C-alpha positions in Angstrom: -8.0 -14.9 -10.0 -4.2 -16.0 -9.9 -2.1 -17.4 -12.7 1.6 -18.0 -13.2 3.2 -17.6 -16.4 6.8 -19.2 -16.6 9.6 -18.5 -19.0 8.2 -14.2 -19.7 11.3 -12.7 -21.3 12.4 -9.8 -19.1 11.3 -5.4 -19.8 8.7 -6.5 -22.5 5.1 -6.0 -23.6 2.4 -9.0 -22.7 -0.9 -8.9 -23.5 -3.8 -11.6 -22.0 -7.1 -12.0 -21.1 -9.4 -14.0 -19.2 -12.6 -17.3 -19.7 -14.2 -18.7 -17.1 -16.8 -20.1 -18.2 -19.2 -18.2 -21.2 -17.6 -15.3 -19.4 -14.8 -13.5 -21.4 -12.9 -10.7 -20.2 -11.3 -7.4 -21.6 -7.3 -7.7 -23.2 -5.2 -6.3 -21.0 -1.5 -6.3 -21.1 1.7 -5.9 -18.2 5.2 -5.9 -19.4 8.6 -7.5 -17.5 10.8 -5.5 -15.3 13.9 -5.5 -17.0 16.8 -7.2 -16.1 18.6 -5.7 -13.0 22.0 -5.6 -14.7 20.3 -3.4 -17.2 20.8 0.1 -18.2 18.0 2.4 -18.9 17.8 5.5 -19.9 14.2 6.3 -18.5 11.9 4.8 -15.9 8.3 6.3 -15.9 5.3 5.6 -13.4 2.7 7.4 -11.4 1.5 6.8 -7.6 -1.9 5.9 -6.2 -4.1 5.7 -2.7 -7.2 6.7 -1.0 -9.3 6.2 -3.7 -12.5 6.7 -1.8 -15.1 5.7 -4.2 -18.0 7.7 -2.2 -16.0 10.8 -2.3 -14.9 11.1 -6.3 -14.4 10.2 -9.3 -11.4 8.5 -10.7 -10.7 10.9 -13.4 -6.7 10.4 -12.9 -7.1 7.0 -13.5 -8.1 8.2 -16.7 -5.0 10.6 -17.3 -3.1 7.8 -16.7 -4.5 5.6 -19.1 -2.9 8.5 -21.6 0.6 7.9 -20.4 3.4 6.3 -21.5 3.8 4.3 -18.0 5.9 1.8 -16.9 3.4 1.1 -14.1 1.3 1.9 -11.1 1.9 1.9 -7.6 -0.8 1.7 -5.1 0.4 3.2 -1.7 -3.5 1.3 -0.2 -7.1 2.5 0.7 -8.0 0.5 -2.2 -11.3 0.2 -0.6 -12.9 1.7 2.3 -14.6 -0.4 4.7 -17.4 2.3 5.8 -21.0 1.3 5.1 -23.0 4.1 2.3 -23.6 7.5 3.2 -26.5 9.6 1.5 -25.3 12.7 -0.1 -21.9 11.5 -1.6 -20.8 11.1 -5.2 -20.7 7.8 -4.9 -22.7 5.7 -2.3 -21.4 2.5 -1.3 -23.5 -0.6 -1.5 -24.5 -2.2 2.4 -23.1 -1.5 5.7 -19.7 -1.2 6.9 -17.9 -4.7 6.1 -16.8 -7.5 8.1 -17.3 -11.0 6.8 -15.3 -12.2 3.3 -18.2 -12.2 1.4 -18.9 -8.2 2.2 -14.7 -7.4 1.3 -15.4 -9.6 -2.4 -18.4 -7.5 -2.7 -17.6 -4.4 -1.6 -13.3 -4.9 -4.0 -16.4 -5.7 -6.9 -18.1 -2.4 -6.5 -14.8 -0.4 -6.8 -13.8 -2.6 -10.4 -16.7 -1.5 -11.8 -15.6 1.3 -12.2 -14.3 2.2 -16.1 -11.3 4.6 -15.7 -9.8 2.0 -12.6 -10.3 -0.9 -15.0 -8.6 0.3 -17.8 -5.6 1.5 -15.4 -5.5 -2.4 -14.2 -5.9 -3.4 -18.3 -2.2 -1.5 -19.6 0.4 -1.1 -16.9 2.0 -3.9 -14.5 0.7 -2.6 -10.9 2.8 -2.7 -7.6 0.3 -2.6 -4.4 0.7 -2.6 -0.8 -2.6 -1.8 1.8 -2.9 0.3 4.4 -5.6 0.6 6.9 -9.4 1.1 5.1 -8.4 -2.4 3.2 -9.4 -3.7 6.9 -10.7 -1.4 9.3 -9.6 2.6 9.7 -6.4 3.2 11.9 -6.1 -0.7 13.1 -2.5 -1.7 14.0 -1.8 -4.9 14.0 -3.9 -7.4 16.6 -6.2 -4.3 17.2 -9.3 -2.4 15.8 -10.8 0.9 16.1 -13.4 0.5 18.0 -12.6 -2.0 20.4 -13.3 -5.5 19.3 -11.8 -8.7 20.8 -8.5 -9.8 19.3 -10.0 -13.1 18.4 -12.9 -10.9 15.9 -10.8 -8.8 14.8 -8.2 -11.0 13.4 -10.9 -13.0 12.0 -12.0 -10.0 10.3 -8.9 -9.4 9.4 -8.4 -12.6 8.0 -11.5 -12.3 5.5 -10.0 -9.0 4.4 -6.1 -10.2 3.5 -8.0 -13.4 1.9 -9.6 -10.4 -0.4 -7.2 -8.5 -0.7 -4.8 -11.5 -1.9 -7.8 -12.4 -4.6 -8.5 -9.6 -5.7 -4.7 -7.5 -6.3 -1.7 -8.2 -8.3 0.3 -10.2 -5.6 2.4 -13.2 -6.2 1.6 -16.8 -4.6 4.7 -15.9 -1.6 1.6 -13.5 -0.5 -0.7 -16.0 -0.1 -2.0 -15.6 2.6 -1.5 -17.9 5.6 -3.9 -17.9 9.1 -4.3 -13.9 9.7 -0.9 -13.1 8.3 0.3 -11.9 4.6 3.4 -11.5 3.7 3.5 -8.0 1.7 6.7 -6.3 1.9 9.4 -7.0 -0.9 11.5 -5.3 -2.7 11.6 -4.7 -6.9 14.3 -4.4 -9.0 13.8 -2.0 -12.4 16.8 -2.3 -14.6 19.6 -0.5 -12.7 17.5 3.0 -12.2 15.7 1.8 -9.3 15.2 -0.4 -6.7 11.6 -0.3 -4.6 11.2 -1.2 -1.0 7.2 -2.1 -0.4 6.1 -1.5 2.7 4.0 -2.8 4.9 3.3 -0.1 7.8 0.0 -2.0 9.5 0.5 -5.5 9.7 3.2 -5.7 12.3 3.0 -2.0 14.2 2.6 -1.0 17.7 -1.0 0.2 18.7 -1.3 4.6 17.8 0.6 6.1 21.6 -1.8 8.7 23.0 -4.8 7.0 22.0 -4.3 8.0 18.5 -5.2 11.1 16.9 -4.0 14.7 16.3 -1.5 15.9 19.8 1.9 16.6 20.7 4.1 13.4 21.7 3.5 12.6 24.6 5.8 9.6 26.5 4.8 6.5 24.4 5.2 8.6 21.1 9.5 8.7 22.3 9.3 5.0 23.8 11.8 2.7 22.2 8.8 -0.3 22.3 7.6 1.6 19.6 7.5 -0.2 16.6 6.4 1.0 13.0 7.4 -1.8 10.9 8.5 -4.9 13.2 11.7 -6.1 13.6 12.1 -8.6 11.3 11.5 -5.8 8.1 13.2 -3.3 9.4 16.4 -5.5 9.9 14.8 -5.9 6.0 14.9 -2.4 5.0 18.3 -1.3 6.7 19.5 -4.6 4.9 18.5 -4.5 1.3 19.5 -0.5 1.6 22.4 -1.0 2.4 23.3 -3.0 -0.2 21.6 -1.4 -3.3 23.5 -0.5 -6.0 20.3 1.3 -7.7 20.4 4.6 -8.4 17.1 5.3 -6.9 15.4 3.8 -3.7 12.6 3.8 -3.3 9.8 3.6 0.3 7.1 3.0 -1.3 4.7 3.2 1.7 1.8 4.2 3.5 1.7 6.8 6.7 3.9 10.3 6.3 7.5 9.7 7.6 8.1 13.4 7.6 7.3 15.1 11.2 4.7 17.3 10.2 3.4 19.8 12.6 0.0 20.5 12.0 -0.6 23.3 14.4 0.3 26.9 13.8 1.9 29.4 16.9 4.0 27.9 19.7 1.3 24.8 20.1 2.1 20.9 18.4 0.5 18.4 17.1 1.1 15.6 15.5 -0.6 12.5 13.6 0.0 9.3 16.0 -1.2 7.1 13.7 2.2 8.3 11.2 5.2 8.0 11.7 5.5 10.6 13.9 3.3 8.8 16.6 6.6 6.4 16.7 9.8 8.6 16.4 12.3 6.2 18.0 11.7 3.8 14.6 11.2 7.0 12.5 14.9 8.2 13.5 16.2 5.3 12.9 15.5 4.7 9.9 17.0 8.5 8.8 20.1 8.1 10.6 20.7 4.1 9.2 19.4 6.3 5.2 22.5 8.8 6.1 24.6 6.1 7.4 24.6 3.7 4.7 23.9 6.9 1.7 22.0 4.7 -0.6 21.9 6.2 -3.8 18.9 9.2 -4.3 16.5 7.5 -1.4 12.9 8.7 -2.1 9.8 8.0 0.3 6.8 8.0 -1.4 3.4 8.2 0.9 0.1 7.6 0.8 -3.2 8.1 3.4 -3.6 11.9 4.1 -5.6 12.5 0.2 -3.1 15.2 -0.7 0.4 13.8 -2.2 
């Protein structure tokens, strides 16, 4: 359900609930962002990712609910697409999801969790996706298992539609065919500006047949892109003009180049920025040259922070 409300005051808590027929939601609250020019003494947020329903409980959200937060940032993998596997902490309903109904039902199952419900009810959320909202390690119009392009784009459209229906997104992110505009810039008073990135929809295919391995020539190719040309220009333009004290890149996959093999042998994750070395270097060199104040990258994907 998407409700557009106008005329709200900045930097204020609002309470709300929804009624559909005889069903009524619990009371939630949200907070509007401060005026971009407003000076703030503090800004407090938490970020989360990779909430695989089958492999653990959402106790972290229970702890967030006890904090005094301005908002929560979710960096992707809000759901996982796989079929239910026996012997895990909790069980996914059904087989691997593909249709719009499948994706809607998976979100419904995840949102039955009381700790996740409470975190949504207490704080505004800033969200972006990673791969499992659609298919593991997908890249633009290419799925993990070699599905024909037209079939995969149909699946991606289903996934994007369900994501929009279940996430707190503006009307500007309304899906159009198989695409959804997700990257955006959000400012919270003078302390912080968030560049929320989409590193899935526009990226090149993972080089070297994906996986963890030494950087092959394709990983070093100037043809590789993580953000796509338009989003990269948008990012550089925003960072170059920012007057915020802190500039946060909220994005999905590890930007640092992490060698995962001890000793002289090298092994890098091709799904991360290390598989896209030229655009990775371009981003870091731009930050070094433009000098936006206090740049920070927050990252999901790898189940550790």
